[in-house]
N, C-alpha and C positions, 0 to 999 in steps of 0.2 A: 630410559624414560621415553613415553611417546611424545611426538613433536604435535605442534597444534597447527591446524590447516584452516586459514581464512577463505571464506567463500562469500559470494553473494546470494541473496535469495530473492526471488522474483515472485511477487503475488500478483495474480492476474484477476481482476474483478469486472464480471459481464453482467450486465443488467438484461436478463432473458425475460422480464416481466413486460406488462402492457403500461406499467406506471413509471414515473420517474422514481430513482432510489438515491441514497446518498451513502458515502463512506467518509468515516470520521476517525482519527487516530484518538485512542484514549490517553495517550501520553503526549508531553511536548517535545521530547527529544532534542531540545535546544533548536529546533528549526520553525519558529513561529508558531504561533498559537491559535488554535481554533480553525485549522485547515479542514475544509469540508469540499469533498467532490460530489458534483451532482451528475449523476448518469441518467441521460434519457434513455428510453427504450432502444435497445440493440447496442448501445454503446459500451464500450469497454476501457478500462485503464489498467495500467501496470505499476505497482509499487516496488521500487526497488530498495532494498536493505543491503547497505554497503557493509562490506567486511571490514571489521574493526572499529566501526563507528558507534 
């Protein structure tokens, strides 16, 4: 039977527009509610999805 391999997923978001942009998770995932990231033009953020979480 094949084994399971856990890995992390990195999602990079970059605001390449001339306006501010927001990133918001659609689910709570048990990590505080309503978290929103505001990205100014040229800014970026990385979201890390932990293995097994």
